[in-house]
Each structure stands twice: as C-alpha cells, then as structure tokens.
C-alpha positions as CSV (number, residue, x, y, z in Angstrom):
1,X,-5.2,111.2,88.3
2,X,-3.5,108.0,87.1
3,X,-4.4,106.6,83.6
4,X,-7.7,107.3,81.8
5,X,-9.1,107.1,78.3
6,X,-12.2,108.1,76.3
7,X,-13.3,107.6,72.7
8,X,-15.2,110.0,70.4
9,X,-17.0,108.6,67.3
10,X,-16.1,111.2,64.7
11,X,-18.4,109.6,62.1
12,X,-21.5,110.1,64.2
13,X,-20.3,113.0,66.3
14,X,-20.9,111.4,69.6
15,X,-19.1,109.5,72.4
16,X,-18.3,105.8,71.5
17,X,-20.7,104.3,74.1
18,X,-20.4,100.5,74.2
19,X,-17.0,100.3,72.6
20,X,-14.8,97.4,74.0
21,X,-11.4,98.3,75.2
22,X,-8.5,96.2,76.6
23,X,-5.5,97.4,78.5
24,X,-2.2,95.6,78.4
25,X,1.2,96.1,80.0
26,X,4.0,95.5,77.4
27,X,7.6,94.3,77.4
28,X,8.9,94.4,73.8
29,X,6.4,92.3,71.8
30,X,5.1,90.6,74.9
31,X,1.7,91.9,76.1
32,X,-0.1,91.0,79.3
33,X,-3.8,91.7,79.6
34,X,-4.6,93.8,82.6
35,X,-8.2,94.8,82.1
36,X,-11.1,94.5,79.6
37,X,-14.0,96.9,79.7
38,X,-16.9,98.5,77.8
39,X,-17.1,102.3,77.6
40,X,-20.1,104.0,79.3
41,X,-22.6,106.4,77.7
42,X,-20.0,109.2,77.8
43,X,-17.5,107.1,75.9
44,X,-15.4,106.8,79.0
45,X,-14.5,104.2,81.6
46,X,-16.5,104.3,84.8
47,X,-13.3,104.5,86.9
48,X,-9.7,105.3,86.0
49,X,-7.7,102.5,84.4
50,X,-5.1,103.1,87.1
51,X,-5.3,105.4,90.0
52,X,-2.3,107.3,91.2
53,X,-1.3,104.6,93.7
54,X,-1.5,101.8,91.0
55,X,0.1,103.5,87.9
56,X,3.7,102.5,87.3
57,X,6.3,103.6,84.9
58,X,6.6,101.4,81.8
59,X,5.0,100.7,78.5
60,X,1.3,99.9,77.9
61,X,-1.1,99.2,75.1
62,X,-4.8,100.2,74.7
63,X,-6.7,98.2,72.1
64,X,-10.0,99.5,70.9
65,X,-12.5,97.2,69.1
66,X,-13.4,99.7,66.4
67,X,-15.0,97.4,63.8
68,X,-17.3,95.7,66.3
69,X,-18.4,99.1,67.5
70,X,-19.2,100.5,64.1
71,X,-20.9,97.3,63.0
72,X,-23.0,97.5,66.1
73,X,-24.1,101.1,65.0
74,X,-25.2,99.6,61.7
75,X,-22.3,100.9,59.6
76,X,-21.7,98.7,56.5
77,X,-18.0,97.9,56.6
78,X,-16.0,96.3,53.9
79,X,-14.4,92.9,54.5
80,X,-11.7,92.9,55.6
81,X,-12.3,96.0,57.7
82,X,-10.0,98.9,57.1
83,X,-9.7,99.3,60.9
84,X,-10.5,96.2,62.9
85,X,-8.8,97.1,66.2
86,X,-6.9,100.3,66.9
87,X,-3.8,99.5,69.0
88,X,-2.1,102.4,70.9
89,X,1.3,101.7,72.4
90,X,2.5,104.3,74.8
91,X,4.9,104.9,77.7
92,X,4.5,106.2,81.2
93,X,7.6,108.0,82.2
94,X,6.3,109.8,85.3
95,X,3.8,107.7,87.3
96,X,3.0,110.7,89.5
97,X,1.4,112.5,86.6
98,X,-1.9,112.0,84.9
99,X,-1.9,110.2,81.6
100,X,-5.1,110.6,79.5
101,X,-5.2,108.7,76.2
102,X,-8.2,109.8,74.1
103,X,-9.1,108.3,70.7
104,X,-11.0,110.1,68.0
105,X,-12.1,107.4,65.5
106,X,-14.2,106.7,62.4
107,X,-14.2,103.4,60.4
108,X,-11.4,104.8,58.2
109,X,-9.2,107.0,60.4
110,X,-8.1,107.7,64.0
111,X,-6.2,110.2,66.0
112,X,-4.8,110.3,69.5
113,X,-2.8,112.5,71.8
114,X,-1.8,112.8,75.4
115,X,-4.6,114.7,77.0
116,X,-5.0,116.3,80.3
C-alpha cells in the first residue's frame, strides 16, 4: 500500500516509460524534494513512493516532466510548450490507506484521480 503513481501517454496509447517524476512534501507554498525518479517500461515506479510504514498524513506534490517526455518521443511541441510540467498537489488524510495517483497525459491535456 502507501503511495504510488503511474502515467499513461494518451497521445500514443502506451505507458509513459522514461518520464521523469519528482515527489515533494508541501507546506503552503513551500515544497521539499523527497524523491526524483524515472518511470519504468510500464509507466510506473519500480517501488512504491512510500510504503505503509513511511506514508504520513499531510500534503504532497508530484511533478511530471511532460514536455521532456514528449520531445524525447519525437513530438514537435510549440515554444513555449502548452504543458511543460504537470504539477499535482494532493493531500493524504489517512496514512493507513493506499493512495494511488495516476496521470493520463498528452502534450495538450491531462487528467488524474485517486486510484486504487
């Protein structure tokens, strides 16, 4: 359980393998970097961002490097990019539950939800 994420590339219809992701803890506008990683071939992290023992209540931010990912796939993006980085701010109210934060993304749109 704990905290996990994955990214689906809706432009190409595949997992966003190789996308860079950063996890922060937040306190108002202050953000503290906790982890930086690159998603695996399934568009997921190799291990949970937090396991049950490590997850704490509080506020967090996941930042996904969308423009770099799509440029790496050969997509011609305008300058400036419509989406450079997608920043998702979310709260963990119950540290004993699993929080899964998926991202569905193209160069022009994204969607997220609390998954299972």
